[in-house]
Each structure stands twice: as C-alpha cells, then as structure tokens.
N, C-alpha and C positions, 0 to 999 in steps of 0.2 A: 503494499498502500503507500504511495508515495506521501512526503510527510507536507505538510502544510507550511506555506510560506506568508507572512503578515509583514504591513508595513506600516510604522508608527512613529510618534514623536516619543524620545529619551522625558519622562520627566522627573527622574530619581535616579543618583547614581553613589547615593551617600553610602550601601553595603557594599565591604570587599568582593568582588568579582561577582557582584548582582547590579544589572539594569531597571528599573520600571519603565517597561512601554506603554504607551496610552495609544492604545489601536482604534480608531473611529471607520464606523461603517454607515453607510446611508442607504435608504432602501425606500419604496413607496407602501405607503400605508394602507393594506389590503382593503380597509371599510372607506377612509378618508379621500384615499387617492391621492395625498400628501408627501410628501419626500419629509424623511426624518430623520435625525441624526442620532447613532445610537454608539459609545461607548464601552471600551473595558481594560483594564488596566493588566496588563502581563508581566509576569518577573522571568528576564532572561537570564543566563549563565553569560559574564563577561570574563575571560580567565586573566587577559592581560588588564581590566581596567580602562580600555583606551577609550569608551565609548562616556561623553559629556551629557548633562541636561540642555537638551533644547537640540542636539542631534535627532536626523529620520534616519532608522535605519530598518531592517527587514531581518524578522523575526522567523525560527525553523522550529518546527518540532520536533524530541529528541528526548530519550526515555531519562527519566526524572534524574536530577541533579540532587535535590533534597526535598525539605518536604513540600518547599511552593512550588519550587522551578522544576517547568518541565519547556522552556524554552531555551533558546541560546543563538546569543545575537550571529547573523551570518557576514550582514558588510553594511556601511556608511552610505544612503543613498546621496 
C-alpha cells in the first residue's frame, strides 16, 4: 500500500527531533455546497532538527516512531 504524503506548514519546532505540521484541506460541504476549510495537526519526525516554524514541508506516513509520531518529514517545499 502506498504511503500517504501531505503538505503543510510547520507551526512548532520546540521538541527535539519533532515538528508539528498544520495540514489544511478544502472541500465542498455536501449540503451547503460551500467551500469549507478544515485543518489538522500532525507530529512528524525530524531527525536532524533542520526544519523551523514557518517552513512549508511535505510529510510521509511511516512506522510509529513514538507514542504520537507516525509521520516523517520528507522535504521542504
């Protein structure tokens, strides 16, 4: 099964080897037919501590690294 890849903005880099990435998606509401923005935060593994708050990055699904981390940072966009 292919791994999911998402794009989002780093909102926190305060933890060691971890960044928090805010991923926003847009979709049309089924009843209102209006475009709705929905966002979710993912904690991603950043082994080299190279990404800082404000960076736009791509994250990929991976095996669990810790209790909350199931994603890893692939690249800066």
